[in-house]
C-alpha positions as CSV (number, residue, x, y, z in Angstrom):
1,M,131.5,6.6,134.5
2,A,128.1,8.0,135.4
3,K,127.5,9.1,138.9
4,P,124.9,6.9,140.7
5,K,121.6,8.5,141.7
6,A,121.0,9.0,145.4
7,V,118.1,6.8,146.6
8,G,115.3,8.7,148.2
9,R,116.5,12.2,147.3
10,K,114.3,14.6,145.4
11,P,115.8,16.1,142.3
12,K,116.7,19.8,142.5
13,P,114.1,22.0,140.8
14,R,115.2,23.4,137.4
15,G,115.4,27.1,137.0
16,G,116.2,28.0,140.6
17,T,114.6,27.6,144.0
18,Q,111.8,29.3,145.9
19,L,112.5,32.8,147.1
20,D,112.7,33.4,150.9
21,P,110.2,36.3,151.6
22,S,112.7,38.1,153.9
23,N,115.4,38.0,151.1
24,L,112.9,39.4,148.6
25,R,111.9,42.2,151.1
26,K,115.6,43.1,151.7
27,M,116.3,43.2,147.9
28,F,113.2,45.3,147.4
29,Y,114.3,47.8,150.0
30,T,117.8,47.9,148.6
31,L,116.4,48.7,145.1
32,L,114.2,51.4,146.5
33,T,117.2,53.0,148.3
34,A,119.4,52.7,145.2
35,A,116.6,54.4,143.1
36,K,116.2,57.1,145.8
37,L,112.6,56.2,146.3
38,R,110.8,56.4,149.6
39,R,110.5,53.1,151.5
40,V,107.1,51.4,151.0
41,R,106.0,47.9,151.9
42,F,106.0,45.4,149.1
43,H,102.3,44.8,149.6
44,D,101.6,48.5,149.0
45,L,102.4,47.9,145.3
46,R,99.2,45.8,145.1
47,H,97.2,48.7,146.4
48,T,98.9,51.2,144.1
49,F,98.2,48.9,141.1
50,A,94.5,48.7,142.0
51,S,94.2,52.4,142.7
52,L,95.8,53.2,139.3
53,L,93.3,50.9,137.5
54,I,90.4,52.7,139.2
55,Q,91.9,56.1,138.3
56,Q,92.1,55.1,134.6
57,G,88.4,54.0,134.7
58,E,88.6,50.2,134.9
59,G,85.6,48.6,136.5
60,L,85.6,46.8,139.8
61,P,84.9,43.4,138.3
62,Y,88.0,43.6,136.2
63,I,90.0,44.8,139.2
64,K,88.6,41.9,141.2
65,E,90.0,39.5,138.6
66,Q,93.4,41.2,138.4
67,M,93.8,41.2,142.2
68,G,92.6,37.6,142.6
69,H,89.9,38.5,145.1
70,S,87.5,35.7,146.1
71,S,84.5,38.0,145.5
72,I,83.5,41.4,144.3
73,K,82.6,42.3,147.9
74,V,86.2,42.0,148.9
75,T,87.2,44.4,146.1
76,V,84.4,46.9,146.9
77,D,85.2,46.8,150.6
78,I,88.8,47.6,150.0
79,Y,88.6,49.9,146.9
80,G,85.0,51.1,146.6
81,H,85.8,54.5,148.2
82,L,88.2,55.2,145.3
83,V,85.6,54.9,142.6
84,P,85.0,58.4,141.1
85,G,81.4,59.6,141.9
86,G,80.8,56.6,144.2
87,N,80.6,58.8,147.3
88,R,78.6,61.5,145.5
89,Q,75.9,59.0,144.6
90,A,75.6,57.9,148.2
91,V,75.3,61.5,149.3
92,D,72.7,62.2,146.7
93,K,70.6,59.2,147.8
94,L,70.8,60.5,151.4
95,D,69.7,64.0,150.3
96,E,66.7,62.5,148.4
97,R,65.7,60.4,151.5
98,V,66.0,63.5,153.8
99,A,64.0,65.6,151.3
100,V,61.2,63.0,151.2
101,T,61.1,62.8,155.0
102,E,60.9,66.6,155.3
103,D,58.1,66.7,152.7
104,K,56.1,64.1,154.7
105,D,56.7,66.0,158.0
106,A,55.6,69.2,156.4
107,A,52.4,67.6,155.0
108,T,51.4,66.2,158.4
109,A,52.0,69.4,160.3
């Protein structure tokens, strides 16, 4: 005989249930210990992923999509300093601006 369905109860989700964040964190730390790796926060894996993408030459728009950021500004604010040559370009612009100012000062003296 078939078991009657309970009225008003939600069916159990197929394929498991939602993970509790604290259980995921505990399992992650257990795996790190077992692998003899240093303890890092789970969220640090996101930053490592983005940093490795930049290191292999991926563009910030692609990284924005991979990270799920709402805008390119978020990506640039967080990871812009890691872009090779990015700081060099900023320094070069400042050097040019200072040189122009010095030239103007010399011309008016």
